[in-house]
C-alpha positions in Angstrom: -23.9 0.9 28.2 -25.3 -1.0 31.5 -25.2 -4.1 29.8 -22.0 -3.5 28.3 -18.5 -5.4 29.7 -15.8 -3.9 31.0 -13.2 -3.2 28.3 -9.6 -3.4 29.3 -7.2 -1.6 27.0 -3.1 -1.2 27.4 -2.3 2.0 26.8 1.4 2.0 25.5 3.3 5.5 25.5 6.7 6.5 25.3 6.1 10.2 26.9 3.4 11.0 29.3 1.6 14.3 28.2 -1.8 16.2 28.5 -3.1 13.9 25.9 -2.5 10.8 28.3 -4.6 12.7 31.1 -7.5 13.4 28.8 -7.5 9.4 27.9 -7.8 8.7 31.6 -10.2 11.4 32.1 -12.3 10.3 28.9 -12.4 6.1 29.6 -13.6 7.0 33.3 -16.6 8.0 31.7 -17.1 4.7 30.0 -16.7 1.3 30.8 -13.2 1.2 29.9 -10.6 0.2 32.0 -7.2 2.5 30.2 -3.9 1.1 31.8 -1.2 3.5 30.8 2.1 1.1 30.2 5.6 2.5 30.0 7.8 -0.2 27.5 10.2 0.2 30.1 7.6 -1.4 32.6 7.2 -4.8 30.6 8.5 -8.0 31.7 10.0 -10.5 29.0 10.5 -14.4 29.6 11.0 -17.2 27.5 11.5 -20.8 28.1 11.7 -23.6 25.4 8.9 -23.8 23.7 6.8 -20.9 25.3 7.0 -17.1 25.7 5.4 -14.5 27.6 5.0 -10.4 28.1 3.7 -9.1 31.4 2.8 -6.2 33.0 3.0 -6.1 37.2 3.4 -9.7 37.0 0.1 -9.9 34.8 0.2 -11.4 31.3 -0.9 -9.2 28.4 -3.4 -11.3 27.1 -5.7 -10.1 29.9 -6.4 -6.9 27.7 -8.9 -6.8 25.0 -6.7 -4.0 22.9 -3.4 -2.7 22.4 -3.4 1.0 21.8 0.2 2.1 20.9 0.0 5.9 21.5 3.7 6.1 20.0 6.2 3.8 19.6 9.4 5.9 19.2 12.0 5.2 16.8 14.2 2.8 19.2 11.8 0.5 20.5 13.0 -3.2 21.2 9.8 -4.3 22.6 7.5 -3.5 19.7 8.0 -6.3 17.3 7.6 -8.8 20.2 4.1 -6.9 21.2 2.8 -6.6 17.8 3.4 -10.7 17.4 2.2 -11.1 20.7 -1.1 -9.5 19.7 -1.5 -11.6 16.6 -0.7 -14.8 18.7 -3.5 -14.2 21.2 -5.9 -12.3 18.6 -5.7 -9.2 20.6 -6.8 -6.2 18.3 -4.5 -3.0 17.8 -4.2 0.7 17.0 -3.1 2.0 14.7 -3.5 -0.4 11.4 0.0 0.5 10.0 2.3 -1.3 12.7 1.0 -4.7 11.0 2.0 -3.6 7.8 5.1 -4.0 5.7 7.7 -1.8 7.3 5.9 -1.2 10.4 6.9 1.4 12.8 9.2 2.9 9.9 6.2 3.7 7.8 5.9 7.0 9.9 9.2 8.1 8.5 9.1 11.0 6.3 10.5 9.9 3.1 7.9 6.4 3.7 4.8 9.1 3.6 6.1 11.2 0.6 6.5 8.0 -1.6 3.5 5.8 -0.4 1.1 8.9 -0.8 2.6 10.5 -4.0 2.8 6.6 -5.3 -1.0 5.6 -4.6 -2.4 9.0 -6.1 -2.7 11.3 -3.3 -2.0 15.1 -3.8 1.1 15.7 -1.7 4.1 18.1 -2.7 6.7 16.6 -5.2 9.2 15.1 -2.8 12.7 13.7 -3.2 14.7 12.0 -0.6 18.4 11.7 0.0 21.1 11.4 2.6 23.9 12.4 0.2 24.6 16.3 0.7 26.1 16.7 -3.1 23.2 15.1 -4.2 21.0 17.3 -2.3 22.6 20.4 -3.2 22.5 19.2 -7.2 18.6 18.7 -6.8 18.0 21.9 -4.7 19.7 23.8 -7.5 17.8 22.3 -10.2 14.6 22.6 -8.6 11.9 25.5 -8.9 12.6 28.2 -5.8 11.4 28.4 -3.5 11.3 25.1 -2.0 11.3 23.4 1.1 13.6 21.1 2.9 13.0 18.8 5.6 15.2 16.8 7.8 13.6 13.5 8.2 14.5 13.2 12.0 12.3 16.6 12.5 8.4 16.3 14.2 6.0 18.5 14.5 7.3 20.7 11.9 10.6 21.5 13.2 13.6 21.0 11.0 11.6 22.6 8.2 13.5 25.0 6.2 12.4 27.3 3.4 15.0 27.5 0.8 14.5 30.9 -1.4 18.4 30.4 -2.4 21.3 28.3 -2.4 22.8 30.3 0.3 19.9 29.6 2.6 20.7 25.5 1.8 24.4 26.1 3.0 23.3 27.7 6.1 21.1 25.3 7.5 23.8 22.5 6.2 26.4 24.1 8.2 27.3 22.3 11.5 24.7 20.1 11.1 25.7 16.4 11.8 24.9 14.0 8.8 21.2 13.2 8.3 18.4 12.3 5.8 16.7 15.2 4.0 13.4 15.3 2.2 13.1 17.9 -0.7 9.8 19.4 -1.4 7.9 21.7 -3.8 6.5 24.8 -2.4 2.7 24.8 -2.2 1.3 28.4 -2.3 -1.4 28.8 -0.1 -3.2 31.4 2.1 -3.1 29.4 5.4 -3.1 25.5 6.3 -6.2 23.3 7.5 -5.6 21.1 10.5 -7.6 18.0 10.8 -8.3 15.3 13.3 -9.4 11.9 12.0 -10.4 8.8 14.3 -11.1 5.3 12.3 -10.3 7.2 8.9 -13.3 9.8 9.5 -13.0 13.6 9.9 -14.0 14.6 13.3 -13.0 18.5 13.8 -10.8 20.7 12.1 -9.5 24.3 11.9 -7.8 26.6 9.4 -4.7 28.5 10.2 -4.4 31.6 8.6 -1.1 32.9 6.5 0.4 35.6 8.1 2.7 37.8 6.0 5.1 35.5 4.0 6.2 33.4 7.0 4.1 30.4 6.2 6.5 27.1 5.6 3.9 24.7 4.8 2.5 23.3 8.1 4.1 26.2 10.2 1.4 28.6 10.0 1.8 31.6 12.4 -1.4 33.6 12.0 -4.8 33.5 13.8 -6.8 30.3 13.4 -10.4 29.5 13.2 -12.5 26.6 13.9 -14.5 25.1 10.8 -18.4 24.1 11.5 -17.9 22.2 8.0 -14.9 20.4 6.4 -14.8 21.3 2.8 -15.5 18.0 1.1 -12.6 18.0 -1.1 -10.2 18.3 1.8 -11.8 15.8 4.0 -11.7 13.3 1.3 -8.4 14.0 0.7 -7.2 13.6 4.3 -9.5 10.3 4.6 -7.2 8.8 1.3 -4.5 9.4 2.8 -5.2 8.0 6.3 -6.4 4.8 4.9 -2.9 4.2 2.4 -1.0 4.9 5.3 -2.7 3.0 7.7 -3.2 5.4 10.4 -6.4 5.3 12.2 -5.8 8.0 14.7 -4.3 10.9 12.9 -3.9 14.8 12.7 -3.2 15.7 9.1 -2.3 19.0 7.4 -3.5 20.5 4.2 -3.6 23.6 2.2 -5.3 24.5 -0.9 -3.0 25.1 -3.9 -3.7 28.8 -5.1 -2.3 27.5 -8.6 -5.0 24.9 -8.8 -7.3 25.0 -6.1 -7.1 21.7 -5.2 -5.9 19.9 -1.8 -2.5 19.4 -0.9 -1.7 16.9 1.7 1.3 18.3 3.6 1.7 16.1 6.6 -0.1 12.9 8.5 1.2 12.7 12.3 0.9 9.3 13.5 0.7 10.5 17.5 -1.2 14.0 17.3 -1.5 15.9 20.5 -5.3 17.4 20.5 -5.3 19.5 23.5 -5.0 22.5 20.6 -7.8 20.8 18.6 -10.1 20.5 21.1 -9.5 23.6 22.8 -10.3 25.6 19.4 -13.1 23.2 18.1 -15.1 22.2 20.9 -14.7 18.6 20.2 -14.3 16.2 22.8 -11.5 14.2 20.9 -10.2 12.4 23.7 -13.9 10.2 24.4 -14.4 9.6 20.5 -10.7 8.1 20.3 -12.1 5.9 23.9 -15.7 5.2 22.0 -13.6 4.1 18.9 -11.3 1.8 20.7 -14.5 0.4 22.2 -15.7 -0.5 18.8 -12.4 -1.9 17.7 -12.6 -4.6 20.7 -16.4 -5.2 19.4 -15.5 -6.1 16.1 
């Protein structure tokens, strides 16, 4: 490491979290200058025939890599940052941002359609913004089933529907949103895996408690996994590659009826404090090492 050059990484974020602090701690242990940049801190200037993006008065072309920790849903700077990265040959993380649809690929509806369409084991899904169509589909599907508001994050706005009255209750007083209907996968708890560079680096299992397990919302105890079952790891890697998410937290269950793994959710900006605590794996350090490897390709 003594001969390695100092690498400068632009760390774009929308809200500062404990993960950001862990990244700064980990980067200090390697020759990486990790520079946190909130999107609001950017300056953009255009003249006839040229344009530039700056941070603290310096051009972003001085950076070796752009790491988009999270992008939000209303980010006017993102398209220009991606165009800028291509213009100046600056690698980025994550890959999905440069694919068709860009940041919108992280939507639940897109995740469901892309994974199922490419053969990943994922709950049968139906997407609609029409409430009458939603009611008809829910009435026709076998219950229990899951209804998700596509604007929810980290397991919020996820509802277990056992009868039509359950759906009426969640719709009452709720403003118009898009919904994803999914089959319920019977299981004995869910696996939370962490992947870096499309490889599983850590994981734990959250046990089922009574009948309150709603897919990725286990409320039971958890245990670290010294070894991730190969079937689960392989399906998680396949899902991450299809979506183009290099650094991700993936929830998965084993279907009690078939014994096969089923991907439940792919998180494009995963927090990892709990993962580090429960597994003892230095997630932040592994991510920093991965960012270095991206610069050296």
